[in-house]
Each structure stands twice: as C-alpha cells, then as structure tokens.
C-alpha positions in Angstrom: 35.5 48.8 -60.9 38.8 47.9 -60.4 39.8 51.1 -61.4 37.9 52.9 -59.7 39.7 50.7 -56.4 43.2 51.9 -58.2 43.3 55.3 -57.9 41.4 55.3 -53.8 44.0 53.2 -53.4 46.0 55.8 -53.9 44.5 58.7 -52.2 44.2 57.0 -49.0 47.7 56.5 -49.7 48.6 60.3 -49.9 45.9 61.5 -47.6 45.2 59.1 -44.7 46.7 58.7 -41.3 47.1 55.2 -39.8 45.2 54.6 -36.7 47.8 52.9 -33.6 47.8 49.2 -34.2 48.5 48.9 -30.5 48.3 51.1 -27.5 50.7 50.2 -24.4 52.6 51.5 -22.3 55.5 49.2 -23.2 55.6 51.5 -26.6 57.4 54.5 -24.4 60.4 52.4 -24.9 62.9 52.6 -28.0 60.8 53.5 -31.3 57.5 52.2 -29.8 56.2 48.5 -30.1 56.8 46.4 -33.7 54.5 45.1 -36.5 55.0 42.1 -36.7 51.9 39.9 -37.6 51.4 41.2 -41.6 48.3 41.5 -42.9 44.6 40.8 -42.0 44.8 37.4 -43.3 48.2 36.5 -42.1 46.6 37.4 -38.7 44.5 35.3 -38.4 47.2 32.6 -38.8 49.3 34.3 -35.9 51.2 36.2 -38.0 51.7 34.1 -40.0 53.0 34.6 -43.8 56.8 33.5 -44.5 55.9 30.3 -45.8 52.4 30.9 -47.1 50.4 32.4 -48.7 47.6 32.2 -51.8 46.8 33.5 -54.7 44.0 35.6 -53.5 45.8 37.8 -50.7 48.2 40.2 -51.0 51.6 39.2 -49.1 53.5 41.8 -47.7 55.7 39.1 -45.2 57.3 37.6 -47.8 57.7 39.4 -51.2 59.0 35.8 -53.3 55.7 34.4 -52.6 53.6 38.1 -54.5 53.9 34.9 -57.4 51.4 33.7 -56.2 48.8 36.8 -57.3 47.4 36.1 -60.7 45.1 38.5 -60.6 45.5 42.3 -59.8 45.1 42.4 -55.9 43.8 45.2 -53.8 43.6 45.0 -50.2 42.7 47.5 -47.1 41.3 47.3 -43.8 40.2 49.2 -40.7 41.1 48.0 -36.7 40.1 48.5 -33.2 42.4 47.7 -30.2 40.9 48.0 -26.6 43.2 47.4 -23.8 42.5 47.1 -20.4 46.4 47.7 -18.3 46.5 47.2 -14.8 49.4 47.8 -11.9 48.7 46.1 -8.6 47.0 48.9 -7.6 44.8 50.1 -10.3 43.5 49.6 -14.1 42.2 51.9 -17.2 40.1 50.6 -20.6 41.3 52.5 -23.5 40.6 51.5 -26.8 40.9 53.0 -30.2 40.8 51.9 -33.9 41.1 53.2 -37.6 43.3 52.8 -41.3 45.3 49.8 -41.1 46.9 49.1 -44.4 46.4 49.7 -48.0 48.4 46.8 -50.4 47.9 46.2 -53.7 49.5 43.5 -56.5 49.8 43.2 -60.3 50.7 40.2 -62.3 53.2 41.5 -65.0 54.0 37.9 -66.5 51.4 35.7 -64.3 53.2 32.8 -61.7 56.0 34.5 -63.3 56.9 38.3 -62.2 54.6 39.8 -59.9 54.9 43.9 -58.6 53.6 44.9 -55.6 52.8 48.2 -53.7 51.4 49.6 -50.2 51.3 51.5 -47.4 51.9 49.6 -44.2 52.9 50.7 -40.3 55.6 49.2 -39.1 55.8 50.9 -35.4 53.3 51.6 -33.2 53.8 54.5 -30.0 51.1 55.3 -27.9 50.3 55.8 -24.3 49.4 57.8 -21.3 51.7 58.0 -17.8 50.9 59.5 -14.8 53.3 59.1 -12.0 52.7 61.1 -8.7 55.6 61.6 -5.6 55.2 63.1 -2.5 57.9 66.1 -2.9 60.7 65.7 0.0 60.2 68.2 3.3 56.7 69.6 1.6 53.1 68.8 1.9 53.1 69.5 -1.9 53.0 66.0 -4.5 55.0 66.2 -8.0 52.9 65.2 -10.8 53.9 63.8 -14.1 52.3 63.1 -17.1 54.2 61.4 -19.6 52.8 60.7 -22.8 53.8 59.8 -26.5 52.3 58.7 -30.3 53.5 58.3 -33.7 55.1 55.6 -35.1 57.3 54.7 -38.3 55.4 53.7 -41.3 56.9 52.6 -44.6 55.6 53.2 -47.8 56.9 50.6 -50.1 57.5 49.4 -53.7 58.0 45.0 -53.9 58.3 42.8 -56.6 58.6 38.5 -56.4 59.8 36.5 -59.6 60.2 32.0 -60.3 63.6 31.1 -60.3 62.2 27.8 -61.2 59.5 25.4 -61.0 58.6 26.0 -57.3 61.2 28.3 -56.8 60.7 31.9 -56.1 63.0 35.3 -54.6 61.5 38.9 -53.6 62.2 42.0 -52.9 61.4 45.0 -51.0 62.2 48.7 -50.8 60.8 50.5 -48.4 60.3 54.5 -48.3 60.2 54.4 -43.4 59.2 57.8 -42.7 57.1 58.9 -39.7 57.8 60.9 -35.9 57.5 59.7 -32.6 55.9 63.1 -30.1 57.0 62.6 -26.3 55.8 64.8 -23.7 56.5 65.5 -19.6 54.2 67.5 -18.1 55.2 68.5 -14.7 52.4 69.8 -11.8 53.0 70.7 -8.3 50.5 69.7 -6.6 48.3 70.3 -2.7 46.6 68.2 -0.3 43.4 68.8 -2.0 45.4 68.1 -5.4 45.1 71.1 -7.2 47.5 72.8 -9.0 50.3 75.1 -7.3 52.5 78.0 -9.4 53.2 77.1 -13.1 52.9 73.6 -15.3 56.3 73.1 -16.9 56.1 70.3 -19.9 59.4 68.8 -21.9 58.3 68.2 -25.1 60.6 65.8 -28.0 59.6 65.4 -31.8 61.6 62.9 -33.2 61.2 63.4 -37.6 62.3 59.8 -39.7 62.8 59.5 -42.7 64.5 56.5 -45.2 65.3 53.5 -47.3 64.9 50.3 -46.5 65.0 46.4 -47.5 63.6 43.6 -47.2 64.3 39.9 -49.4 62.7 37.2 -49.6 62.9 32.8 -50.7 60.3 31.2 -51.0 60.4 26.8 -52.1 57.3 25.0 -52.6 58.0 20.7 -52.5 55.7 18.5 -54.0 54.2 15.6 -52.2 52.0 14.2 -54.4 48.1 14.7 -54.8 48.2 18.4 -55.0 50.3 18.3 -51.2 53.3 20.6 -50.7 55.6 21.5 -48.6 56.3 25.0 -48.7 59.5 27.1 -47.3 60.2 30.6 -46.6 63.1 33.1 -45.2 63.2 36.9 -45.3 65.4 38.6 -44.4 64.9 42.9 -43.6 67.7 45.5 -43.3 67.6 48.4 -41.0 70.6 50.1 -40.2 70.2 53.5 -39.9 67.5 55.5 -39.7 68.2 59.1 -39.9 66.1 61.7 -38.6 65.7 65.0 -37.0 65.0 66.4 -33.3 63.5 69.1 -31.7 63.4 69.3 -27.8 62.0 71.9 -26.1 61.6 73.3 -22.3 58.7 75.9 -21.3 55.1 75.7 -19.5 52.7 73.4 -20.3 51.1 74.1 -24.2 54.2 76.2 -25.0 56.9 73.9 -25.2 54.9 72.0 -28.5 55.1 76.0 -30.3 59.1 76.9 -31.6 58.6 80.7 -31.8 56.9 80.5 -28.0 58.5 81.7 -24.7 60.9 78.6 -23.4 64.3 77.2 -23.6 65.1 74.9 -27.0 67.1 72.6 -26.0 67.5 70.6 -29.6 66.5 73.0 -32.6 66.0 70.1 -35.5 69.3 68.6 -35.5 69.6 65.9 -37.4 70.8 62.4 -36.3 69.5 58.2 -36.4 68.6 55.4 -34.4 70.2 52.0 -35.1 67.9 49.5 -35.6 68.5 45.3 -36.0 68.1 43.7 -38.9 65.1 41.0 -39.1 65.5 37.2 -39.9 62.5 35.3 -40.8 62.4 31.8 -42.0 58.8 29.2 -41.4 57.5 25.2 -43.0 54.3 24.8 -43.8 52.4 21.6 -44.8 50.0 22.3 -47.7 47.4 20.8 -49.2 46.0 23.5 -52.2 42.4 24.1 -52.1 42.4 22.1 -48.6 43.9 23.0 -45.1 47.6 24.6 -44.9 49.2 24.5 -41.4 52.4 25.7 -40.7 55.1 26.6 -37.4 57.3 30.2 -38.6 59.6 32.4 -36.4 61.8 36.2 -36.7 64.2 37.2 -34.5 65.9 40.5 -34.5 68.6 41.8 -31.9 67.7 45.1 -29.8 71.0 44.5 -28.1 72.7 46.2 -31.1 69.8 49.1 -30.4 71.0 52.8 -30.1 68.3 55.8 -30.0 69.4 59.0 -30.7 72.7 60.6 -31.1 73.8 57.2 -30.2 72.2 56.5 -26.8 72.0 52.9 -25.2 68.6 51.6 -25.3 69.0 48.9 -23.0 67.1 46.7 -24.9 67.6 43.0 -25.3 67.0 40.0 -27.2 63.6 39.7 -29.6 61.9 36.9 -31.2 58.3 35.5 -32.3 56.7 32.5 -32.7 54.0 31.3 -34.8 51.8 28.5 -34.9 48.9 28.9 -36.9 46.5 27.1 -40.1 43.5 27.4 -42.3 40.9 24.9 -43.1 38.6 25.0 -46.7 35.3 23.0 -46.1 34.6 23.4 -50.0 36.9 25.3 -52.2 34.5 24.4 -55.6 30.3 24.7 -53.6 28.4 25.9 -56.2 25.6 26.8 -53.4 27.2 27.4 -50.3 29.1 30.4 -49.5 29.9 29.1 -45.8 31.4 26.2 -47.6 33.7 28.1 -50.3 35.3 30.1 -47.0 38.2 29.5 -45.6 38.6 29.4 -41.7 41.8 29.9 -39.9 43.6 30.0 -36.3 46.6 30.5 -34.8 48.9 31.2 -31.5 51.2 33.7 -31.2 54.0 34.4 -28.4 56.3 37.6 -29.1 59.1 38.3 -26.9 59.5 41.8 -26.9 62.9 43.6 -26.4 62.0 45.5 -23.7 63.9 45.1 -20.4 62.4 46.4 -16.9 63.6 45.4 -13.0 65.5 42.4 -15.0 61.7 41.6 -16.8 61.8 40.4 -20.1 58.0 41.6 -21.6 56.1 38.7 -23.2 52.9 39.1 -25.4 51.0 35.9 -26.0 48.2 35.2 -27.7 45.3 33.8 -29.6 44.1 34.4 -33.5 40.8 33.4 -35.4 39.7 34.6 -38.8 38.1 33.9 -41.7 37.6 35.2 -45.9 34.4 34.6 -47.0 33.2 34.7 -51.0 31.7 37.9 -51.5 32.0 39.1 -54.7 33.2 37.3 -57.8 37.4 36.4 -56.8 36.8 39.2 -53.6 37.0 38.5 -49.8 35.5 39.4 -46.8 38.5 39.6 -44.5 38.4 39.5 -40.1 41.1 38.6 -37.5 40.7 38.5 -33.9 43.0 37.9 -31.5 42.8 38.1 -27.8 46.1 38.6 -26.1 48.1 39.5 -22.7 50.9 41.2 -22.5 53.6 42.3 -19.7 52.8 41.4 -16.1 52.6 43.9 -12.6 54.9 42.5 -10.7 57.8 44.2 -9.9 55.5 47.5 -10.8 55.1 46.8 -14.1 52.0 46.9 -16.4 49.5 43.6 -17.4 47.6 44.8 -20.3 44.9 42.3 -21.6 43.7 43.1 -25.0 41.1 42.9 -27.4 41.9 43.4 -31.6 39.5 43.0 -34.4 40.8 43.6 -37.7 38.2 44.2 -40.7 39.6 44.3 -44.0 38.3 43.9 -47.9 40.5 42.2 -50.6 39.7 42.5 -54.4 40.3 41.0 -57.5 39.9 41.1 -60.3 41.9 39.7 -64.0 39.8 41.2 -66.2 40.7 45.1 -66.2 43.9 44.0 -65.8 44.7 42.2 -68.4 43.0 44.0 -70.9 43.5 47.1 -70.1 47.6 46.6 -70.0 48.7 43.9 -71.4 46.3 43.7 -75.2 
C-alpha cells in the first residue's frame, strides 16, 4: 500500500493545482498572504512546529525535527475556507477549498538521518473588490472591478540529521514558483447602472521561479521521567525571487490574450521581487506520549520588501506568535481509539505586514485539532480555526473566517525497510 501512496504522491505533485488556503482582500498587497501555519497537525496547535514534532507526522516547519520520523511517512490534506468580509456599509460571504499540501518523509538511518520532500503553498492571492465612484460633472458612475488570484508554491527537498544525542540540524531547499494575476476592469454606468460605452481592462501577470533555502536546529533537554524541554529555531532565506511580467491594456476580456488588440505595456519583461528572510524560534515542554505545551514566534521585516522592478511596497514588520499544545489520554490503550487519539488546541496572533491608512492589520485565531488512529501507525488529522482579520475602521475590511483542514498520515516501516535496506 505504501508503494501505491508513494506513486500517487508524485502524481499529485506533478498534476494538481492548489486551492487557496486564504481568501482575503489583503492578499491584493505584496505577493499575497503568507502561510505560516504548517501542516494539519501544526495548525491544530496554532501553527506550532519549530520546537515540537513527533515520529508519526512529517514536519515541514523545522526540517531538523524530521529525524524523529522512524517510519516512511506520507501526508496530504484538503482544506475548506469560509470568509465573511465586511465594511461599514456592506458584507459578503465567500468560500472555497481543495488540495492543501503533499509531504513525504524517508528515514534513511532511523533516528539519525532523514530525507523528505513535498509540495506546499507559500503565499495566496485571492480577492475581488468592486469600487463605485461618481464621475465629476456627469451623471455617470465609474465601476472598477479589481480581481486577483494565484500565489507562490514550493516543491521542497529537506534533510535532518542528529549531530549528537538530543541535538539535530536540518536543511531544506525549495524550488519556489507560481504566478499572480491581477486585473482591473473599468466600466461607465448610467443612473440605472447600465453599461455605457466600451469596457476597458488592465491585466497583469507576474510569473516567478527561483530557489530558496531554510535551515533549522532542534535540541531536546531531558528533565527526567520521559519529560523534555525542547528548543527549536529556523531561518528561511528568500531574497530576490526572479520572474517575468506581462501587462496589457485592452477591451474587457481581451487584455489577457497576448495577440489580441490592445496596448502591451510589458511583454514578459524580466525582473524580481525581494522577499525578506524569516527567523523563528520556540520552546516546548513535553512528556512523551502524554502532553506538550509550547510558545513559538516568527518574524519577517517587510520594510525591506521590494515589488517587481524594485518598487516600494509600503509594508511593515510582520510577526506571529503561537501558543499551543496537545494531550493524549492513554497512548497505549488497546480498547479505545478515543484514548489513543491526540487532542490539540492553540492560539495564534499574527501582525500582517500590511499598512493601510496608518492601520497595521492583525490576524487573531483560535485553533483546535485531533489525530485519530485509523490503521496500524496511520492517522486521520483534523484542524479547525476560527479567526478574524482587519478592521472596518478608516474604510478598511474586517474578515471573519472559518478554516478546516482534513488530512491523513500514512506511516509504514515494514515496506520501506524490506524493500530499500535489505
């Protein structure tokens, strides 16, 4: 069965496109909203994963913790998002979902050296904004429909190795790729809101591809009686992400077609965006097979951000704080699946880099999750988040959202050891 999962995993990596992990008006800024919450088991604890992981879950947050994976592991998840966006005058409900990630882990030398690979979404762009404004000295109204979609994804290869007992290091290299598509359609409307004249459209497509890196460190200090104080740190290197720009003005529906009538402003012009590096660290107190509680932080200085062709992004500092934990009633119970299940909860506070009308945009969420044993070493993973982002003050948008991640962890050491090492 593991061989089949392995094959399907690569098929998904090559042929499946992502659904957006976050629909947000604020994704219209920069390269979108960053995904800083990890895989499903991390999301259930408020995104914790820098200083904590276990042997049955792939850790994409900190590659150094991957040495805990003593069996071949495959993880994948689907997500569903529902968002209610409101201004002082209007509100709207949006929803959507799809594939969230695919990840695999290979214990080359169990507990000593592990390799992993996967596909994950780094940023998401997904918004639709309509702005109506009166045209001076006329009875007409100009209507701008501003839309965006896309984001950056990563195919990554990671390794983790134990330097000496309790201390491990990890390295991840990722091919970062994707595109952001933004359009602005302008219509003139009469008093009855009927279209007047020809509708025009500005279309812009930025396509990116580059290599990025992440390093991680993890140390587990024994405290006796299977208790540990875990320390973790990561440093993710982005820098200039190379890409190309296509931009065109034309009639509505024509601007996205390269050879149609219209004015081409940029015809696959080379350039780059500069993304600031990210640093994160955390501490977790853990009793093996019973409970864990921790606090983690991540930081990115988006004042260094530069848009395509070195344009300033008017962004600020961004950081995230996660407080979360998990509890297992009885990890060795033979008669109760409930007792062997892992229950998680967490709080998540994120200061987004977006500065609008002197307002820094915050994102606050409460998280819950569980991992339920389904067969042998495999798990059904669920995470739920209720959150709010932004404000209705100063003409901005408040977004209340509900997210669900449903995934599976398939762990199997019998196939891997027999077929690979014997």
